[in-house]
C-alpha positions as CSV (number, residue, x, y, z in Angstrom):
1,M,-53.6,49.7,117.9
2,L,-56.4,50.6,116.0
3,K,-55.8,51.9,113.0
4,R,-57.0,55.1,110.9
5,I,-59.3,53.9,107.7
6,P,-57.5,56.1,104.9
7,S,-60.0,58.7,103.6
8,D,-60.1,58.0,100.8
9,W,-61.4,54.7,100.7
10,V,-65.1,54.5,99.1
11,D,-67.4,51.8,100.8
12,S,-69.9,51.1,98.6
13,S,-71.0,47.7,99.8
14,G,-74.2,48.4,101.2
15,V,-72.7,47.3,105.4
16,R,-71.4,49.5,107.5
17,L,-69.4,48.3,110.2
18,Y,-68.9,49.7,113.9
19,I,-65.5,49.4,115.5
20,S,-64.9,49.6,119.0
21,P,-62.0,49.5,121.1
22,K,-64.3,48.3,124.4
23,L,-64.5,45.0,124.5
24,R,-68.7,43.7,125.0
25,Q,-69.7,41.7,127.7
26,Y,-71.4,39.1,126.1
27,D,-69.8,37.4,122.9
28,G,-73.2,36.5,120.4
29,G,-73.7,33.0,118.5
30,V,-75.9,31.4,115.5
31,M,-77.3,28.9,115.7
32,E,-79.1,26.7,113.5
33,L,-82.8,25.1,113.9
34,G,-84.9,22.9,111.3
35,L,-84.6,20.6,109.4
36,E,-81.3,18.4,108.8
37,Y,-79.7,18.8,104.9
38,T,-80.8,15.7,103.7
39,D,-83.0,13.8,101.2
40,K,-84.9,11.8,103.8
41,M,-87.6,14.9,104.4
42,A,-88.8,15.5,100.6
43,I,-91.6,17.3,99.0
44,P,-94.4,15.6,96.6
45,P,-94.7,18.0,93.4
46,H,-98.4,19.3,92.7
47,Q,-98.6,20.3,96.6
48,A,-100.5,23.8,97.3
49,E,-98.9,23.9,101.1
50,F,-96.4,20.9,101.8
51,E,-95.7,21.6,105.6
52,L,-92.2,20.5,106.6
53,S,-91.3,20.8,110.4
54,G,-87.8,20.7,112.0
55,H,-87.6,20.2,115.9
56,C,-84.9,21.5,118.4
57,I,-86.3,18.6,121.3
58,S,-86.0,19.8,124.8
59,E,-83.8,16.6,125.7
60,C,-81.3,18.5,123.6
61,T,-81.3,21.9,125.2
62,A,-82.1,20.4,128.3
63,V,-78.0,19.5,128.1
64,A,-76.5,22.3,126.2
65,V,-77.8,25.3,127.4
66,P,-77.0,27.2,130.7
67,P,-79.4,27.3,133.4
68,D,-79.5,31.1,133.0
69,G,-80.8,30.5,129.2
70,I,-79.6,32.3,125.7
71,V,-81.6,35.5,124.8
72,V,-82.5,35.8,121.2
73,F,-82.1,38.9,119.0
74,A,-82.4,38.6,115.6
75,S,-83.4,35.6,113.4
76,Q,-83.2,35.0,109.9
77,L,-85.9,32.3,108.1
78,H,-84.4,30.1,105.5
79,T,-85.8,28.3,102.4
80,H,-84.9,27.6,98.5
81,L,-86.9,28.4,95.3
82,T,-90.2,26.8,96.7
83,G,-91.0,28.6,100.6
84,V,-94.0,30.6,101.3
85,R,-94.3,30.5,104.7
86,V,-91.5,29.7,107.3
87,L,-92.4,30.1,110.9
88,T,-91.0,28.6,114.4
89,R,-92.9,28.4,118.2
90,H,-91.7,28.4,121.2
91,F,-92.3,25.6,124.2
92,R,-92.2,25.2,128.0
93,D,-92.7,22.2,129.9
94,G,-95.2,21.0,127.3
95,R,-96.8,25.0,127.3
96,E,-96.5,26.8,124.4
97,L,-95.2,30.7,124.5
98,P,-94.8,33.7,121.7
99,E,-94.1,32.7,118.5
100,L,-90.1,33.2,118.2
101,N,-90.4,34.2,114.1
102,R,-92.6,34.5,111.3
103,D,-93.5,35.0,107.7
104,D,-97.0,34.3,106.2
105,H,-95.4,36.4,102.9
106,Y,-91.8,34.3,102.2
107,S,-90.1,34.8,99.6
108,T,-86.8,33.3,98.8
109,H,-85.5,36.6,96.7
110,F,-85.9,38.8,100.6
111,Q,-84.0,36.7,103.2
112,E,-83.0,39.0,105.8
113,I,-81.2,38.7,109.3
114,R,-84.8,40.2,111.4
115,L,-84.0,41.5,114.9
116,L,-86.9,40.7,116.8
117,K,-89.9,42.8,118.1
118,R,-88.8,41.3,121.5
119,R,-86.1,39.6,123.0
120,V,-86.9,35.7,123.6
121,T,-85.3,34.1,126.4
122,V,-84.7,30.2,126.0
123,L,-84.4,27.6,128.7
124,P,-83.4,24.5,129.4
125,G,-85.2,22.7,128.6
126,D,-87.1,24.6,125.7
127,A,-88.3,22.8,122.2
128,L,-87.9,25.0,119.6
129,L,-90.4,23.8,116.3
130,T,-89.9,25.6,112.9
131,S,-92.1,24.6,110.0
132,C,-91.9,25.6,106.0
133,W,-94.6,25.3,104.0
134,Y,-93.3,24.5,100.2
135,N,-95.8,25.6,97.0
136,S,-94.2,22.5,94.4
137,E,-97.3,23.4,91.8
138,D,-95.7,23.9,88.7
139,R,-92.8,21.3,89.6
140,D,-93.0,17.4,87.9
141,N,-90.9,14.8,90.2
142,I,-90.1,15.1,93.8
143,T,-88.1,18.0,95.3
144,L,-85.7,16.5,97.7
145,G,-83.7,18.8,100.4
146,G,-80.4,19.5,99.5
147,F,-77.9,21.8,99.3
148,S,-78.7,23.0,95.7
149,I,-81.4,25.9,94.8
150,S,-83.4,23.4,93.3
151,D,-83.5,21.5,96.7
152,E,-85.7,22.2,99.9
153,M,-84.3,23.7,103.1
154,C,-85.9,24.5,106.7
155,V,-83.6,26.2,108.2
156,N,-83.9,29.7,111.3
157,Y,-80.9,30.7,111.7
158,I,-80.7,31.8,115.4
159,H,-78.7,35.2,116.7
160,Y,-78.6,35.1,120.4
161,F,-76.0,35.5,123.5
162,P,-74.1,34.1,125.4
163,K,-72.7,32.0,122.8
164,I,-72.4,28.6,124.4
165,S,-71.5,25.3,122.3
166,L,-74.8,24.2,120.8
167,E,-74.8,25.3,117.0
168,V,-77.2,22.7,115.2
169,C,-80.2,21.6,116.9
170,K,-82.0,20.1,114.2
171,S,-84.2,17.2,112.9
172,A,-85.5,14.7,110.1
173,I,-87.4,11.6,110.0
174,S,-85.5,8.6,111.8
175,E,-83.7,6.0,108.9
176,A,-86.2,3.7,110.6
177,S,-89.1,5.0,109.8
178,L,-88.3,5.9,106.5
179,K,-87.7,2.5,105.6
180,S,-91.2,1.3,107.0
181,Y,-92.7,4.0,104.6
182,F,-90.7,3.3,101.8
183,R,-91.8,-1.5,102.4
184,F,-95.6,0.1,103.4
185,L,-95.9,1.4,99.4
186,R,-93.3,-1.0,98.1
187,E,-95.9,-3.7,99.5
188,H,-99.1,-2.2,99.6
189,S,-99.5,-0.1,95.8
190,I,-101.5,-1.2,93.8
191,R,-100.4,0.5,90.6
192,G,-97.3,-1.3,89.9
193,A,-95.3,2.1,88.4
194,N,-95.2,3.0,92.0
195,R,-93.3,1.1,94.1
196,P,-90.7,2.2,95.4
197,T,-86.7,-0.1,94.7
198,D,-85.7,-2.5,97.9
199,E,-83.9,0.1,100.1
200,N,-81.4,-2.1,101.2
201,S,-79.9,-2.0,97.6
202,K,-81.5,1.9,96.3
203,G,-80.8,4.8,98.3
204,V,-83.4,7.6,99.6
205,S,-83.5,9.3,96.6
206,D,-84.1,6.4,94.5
207,N,-87.3,5.4,96.2
208,Y,-88.6,9.0,96.5
209,G,-88.1,9.3,93.1
210,S,-89.3,5.8,92.2
211,V,-92.8,6.4,93.2
212,R,-95.7,8.1,90.8
213,W,-96.8,10.6,93.1
214,S,-100.9,11.5,94.0
215,P,-102.2,13.3,96.8
216,L,-103.3,10.0,98.3
217,E,-99.3,9.4,98.5
218,A,-98.4,13.0,99.5
219,S,-101.0,12.4,102.0
220,L,-99.5,9.7,103.2
221,L,-95.7,11.6,103.6
222,S,-97.2,14.0,106.0
223,K,-98.6,11.9,108.3
224,V,-95.5,9.8,108.2
225,Y,-93.3,13.2,108.6
226,E,-95.8,14.2,111.6
227,E,-95.6,11.2,113.1
228,T,-92.9,9.4,113.2
229,P,-89.7,9.4,115.8
230,L,-86.6,11.9,114.8
231,S,-83.6,11.2,113.9
232,M,-81.4,14.3,116.0
233,Q,-78.6,16.6,115.5
234,C,-77.9,18.0,118.6
235,N,-74.5,19.6,117.5
236,R,-71.4,21.5,118.7
237,S,-69.6,23.6,116.4
238,D,-67.0,20.9,115.5
239,G,-69.8,18.5,114.6
240,R,-69.4,16.1,118.0
241,R,-72.8,15.7,118.9
242,F,-73.9,15.9,123.0
243,Q,-74.5,12.8,124.9
244,G,-77.9,11.6,124.4
245,E,-80.0,9.2,122.7
246,W,-81.0,11.3,119.3
247,E,-82.0,8.3,117.3
248,G,-85.1,7.4,117.1
249,A,-86.0,10.3,119.3
250,P,-89.6,11.3,120.1
251,G,-90.8,14.6,118.5
252,I,-92.4,18.4,120.2
253,K,-96.0,17.6,122.0
254,V,-98.2,20.7,122.3
255,Q,-99.9,19.7,125.9
256,I,-101.0,23.0,126.0
257,P,-101.3,25.7,123.2
258,L,-101.5,29.8,122.2
259,P,-104.4,31.3,122.2
260,P,-105.2,32.0,118.5
261,P,-104.8,35.6,118.2
262,T,-107.4,37.7,118.4
263,R,-108.8,40.4,115.9
264,P,-109.6,43.4,116.3
265,C,-113.2,43.6,115.2
266,E,-113.9,40.8,117.7
267,Q,-112.8,43.3,120.6
268,Y,-116.4,45.1,119.7
269,T,-118.3,43.9,122.1
270,A,-122.5,44.3,122.2
271,E,-121.9,46.6,124.5
272,D,-119.5,49.0,122.3
273,R,-122.4,48.4,119.1
274,R,-125.5,49.6,121.5
275,K,-123.4,52.9,122.3
276,R,-122.9,53.2,118.3
277,V,-126.5,52.8,117.9
278,S,-127.2,55.6,120.7
279,S,-124.8,57.8,119.2
280,D,-126.0,57.2,115.3
281,E,-129.7,58.5,116.9
């Protein structure tokens, strides 16, 4: 039974609560897209816009999303201090669909849950790619993925209905691919100070920290992230993974990208110009 709130209570929190005795048709859920919280993903120093992407691959939604799909109605994009741009793209059968959410002027100081202008239906077999761009020009050392505010994240918390068991659909570079990258730098570096330690004797953070970063090393790392296999998290709310092969999984492959948006001036045709000239005369 609902109790009446005392009239002398004052709420100054900025949060408005709605209470109803009628149960809604659906339970809402929150799902994490983007990058796993791990130091396997990193941002070299002195980068104007370094891109990292987290994959929610079709193999995960195929086993975790019901046949009728889920409806996404809100989204909260999230990075830490170096994040400057965030985008989540939506794919079905290799074809890119309209974007789920984008912020080209992202600031970690102005994060909010945003209602989408249109609701987005995600079906089994769909894929979602969340990309973040970072500015590390004022940093002299590598920025690792992690929980600290000085570390970095790349996440989109999507709000949807009806609630399902899938809570985390995120990725990182596979362990094998990262070891191969460090091994390549150690064996082929021409600068003695630019050699990661043995990947089996020290951890990922130490290996990243031992690299003397130049544009060449940063470009190589970006290409490794872009092209190598993934370690996927396709997880239930209790942390258990859905059944599947998630280590060494392929990333999202775009066969038919979304056409670039038409600028208003491009819709101004030659016929429009002739009419304008005639009217001016």
